[in-house]
N, C-alpha and C positions, 0 to 999 in steps of 0.2 A: 514557489512556482517555478516550473522548468522554463528556461529561456530558449529562444530559437537561435539558430546559427547566426542569423543577422544581428540579433541582440548581443550575442557573445562577441562577435567581431567588433562591435562598437565599444565594448568594454574591456576586452583583453589587450595587452601590450603586444608589440610586435613579435617578441620571442614566443610568447604563449600562443599567438595566432598561428605561427609557423608549426609549433609543436601539434596544435589541433589539426591543421591541414594534413600533416603526415599521419597522425593517428587515424583520421577519417578515411584517408586513402588506403591505409592498411585494412581497415574494417571493410571498405568497399571491395578490395581485392579479394579478401577471404570469402565475401558473400558471392562474388562471381565465380570463384574456384568451386565453392560448394554447389552452386547452381549447375555448373558444367559437369561436375563429377558427384552426383547425388549419393553415390555409395561410399564416398570418402568419409573418414572420421569427422565427426562433429556435424554431419548433415542429419537432418531429422530422420529418425528411425535407425540411424547407425550407431555403433558402439562408440561411447564417448572416449576421448583420448585422455591420457594421464597429464598431470600438471606440467611434465617436462616437454610435452608436445602441444601445449595450448597454443592457439594462433597468436601472433604478436599483438594484435589489438586488445587481447585480454590483459596483457601486461600493461598496455597503455591505460586500460580501464582502472587498474589499481593505482596508477601514478597520476591520475587526473588532478587530484587536489594539489599535489606537489608542483605541477607544472602550470596549472591554470588558476590556482587559488581555491581555497576551501569553499568560498562563497559561490564558486561556479562549478564545483565538482559534480553535483547532481545532474546539472544540465549537460555537461560534457559527457559524462558516463551515459546518459540517456541517448544522446546523439550517437555514440559509439554503438550501442545496442541496436538502434534502428538502422544505422548504416550497414552494419554487419548482418542484418536480418537474422539476429542471433537465434539459434536453434535451442531447443530445450536443454540439450547437454551443456551448452555454454552458460545459459542462464542459471541453470542449477549449480554448476561449478562455481560461478562468480558469487552466488548467493551463499553457498555452503562454506566456501573458503574465504569469504570477504569480511571486512570489518562491518560494524553496524552501519556506517555511512555507505559502504559499497552495497550492502543488502538493501538499504533504503532506496538507492538509485535503481536497483533491479525492480523492486515493488512498484515504484513510481512509473516505470516504463512498460510493464506487462501488457497494458491495454493497447500499446502501440506495436506490439509484435504479433506475428501470425502464429499463435500457440494454442488457440482454442482454449479448452478448460484444463490442458495438461499441466499448467503451472500452478494449479490450485494447492498442491502440497506446500509451496513456498508461502502462499498467503496464510494457510492454516498454521504453519510454523511460526510465522510472525505474530499471529493472533494469540499464540500460546505464551509469547514473551511478555515481560512487564516493561520493556523498553518502549516508551511512548512514541519515539521517533518511528519505530517499526510498526506499531499498531496504527498510527496515523497514516503511514503510507499504505498499509495493507487494505484499508477500507476505501480505496479509490475506485476508479471506474472498472477495473478488472474484477474486483470483488463484487461490484454491483451487477456486472454482467453474468458472473459464473457461480457465485456462492448460492447454494440452495436456501430455501426460506429458513430452515432451522439454523444452519450455520450463520446465515446473515443476521438473524435476530441476536445470536450470542455475540456476534462481532459488535453490534450496537451496544449491547450491555457491557462488553469489554471496554468500549470507549468510556461509558459512564463510570465503571470501576476505576479506571486509570486516569480519569479526568482529561481525556483527550477530547477536545471540542467536537461536538457532532457535526459541525460545519465541515469537518474532514471527510465525513461519509458521503460518498458520491451517490446521487440520485436518492437521497434520503426520503424526500417527500413522496417520490414516486413509489419506492419499494415499501415504505411504511404505511402508505395510504390504506386505511380501512383494515389493517392487520389486527384482528381481535386477539390473536395469540400473543402478538408483541405487546398489545395494551395490557393483557393479563400479566405478562412477565414484568412489565414496568411497574404495574400496581404492586406486585409482590416485592420487587426491589425497593420501591419507596416505602412500603410498610416495614420491611426489615430495617431500613435506615432510620425511620422514625422511632421504631421500638428501641433501637440502640441509642437514641438520643443524638443521632447524627443528621447533618443537613442533607436534604434531598437536592441533588444537583438541578440547577435551573434548566439545564439542557434536557432533563428528563421530561419536563413540560412541553418542550418543543417537539420531541419524538412522539410523546403521547397525543399531542394535538393532531399529528398526521395519522396516527394509528386509529384515532376515533373518528376520523373524517366521514367514513361511510356508515358508522353505527349510530351517529347522533341524528335526530334527537331521541330515537328509541332507547338507546342505552345511556342517555345523558345522566340519569341518576345513578347508574352503576359505576361510572368512572368519574368521580369528582377529582379535580386536581389535588394531588396529595399536599398536605400542609408541610411547610418548611419548619423542621425542628430548630430549636435554638442551638447556635453553634456549641459544640462540646470539645473536649480535649481531643487532639488528633488520635486516631486509632490506626492500627496497622492496615495497610492497603489489602483489599480483598484479593485473593488468588484467583486467577482465571480458571 
């Protein structure tokens, strides 16, 4: 869970707090510069700058774990993105050039930025990965707001494939509610797992319950909760 500035100030030591003060000041300065000169590089709609001319706060973004501790890095990076009012060019650069941890912080913050649906390619990239840290971050509020139904259903299935808890899926009950196509996909997935002698994830029942909410009781007989197969020897993880 991302922490607020107040929470970070209470947990960080003096040196780390001073570093964060400077980093956020740099981010705010860049946001003001961009607002004052909207045609400058890194402004929305402008040509992106190269790595050598990235604004100073982006370098701070990469160094957050080293200066504030790995346990606070996500929160610090999120604050930097928000304070800088990071445009798509910066968000894309930080994601594409970043470590898995840096990518995760981008994904966790997308819904706090004024990007509309323009950052969906980053979410789609994360959902193609088998890194559960990225998959979990990718199915947050931004995905709930912007993924189309087909892509969102496959994101839920990706969580089941990779054993990411569906509790990570933002607005799960809302988006899955009465989704007959999602129910069909879940039934197919459960049948494949059962036929292979593999356990059906308990989380599948959670999602299926939401998906059947509007179709019950008329379709009650058509979608029985799939049986749980006896545990079998581990098999290779399904590819996305």
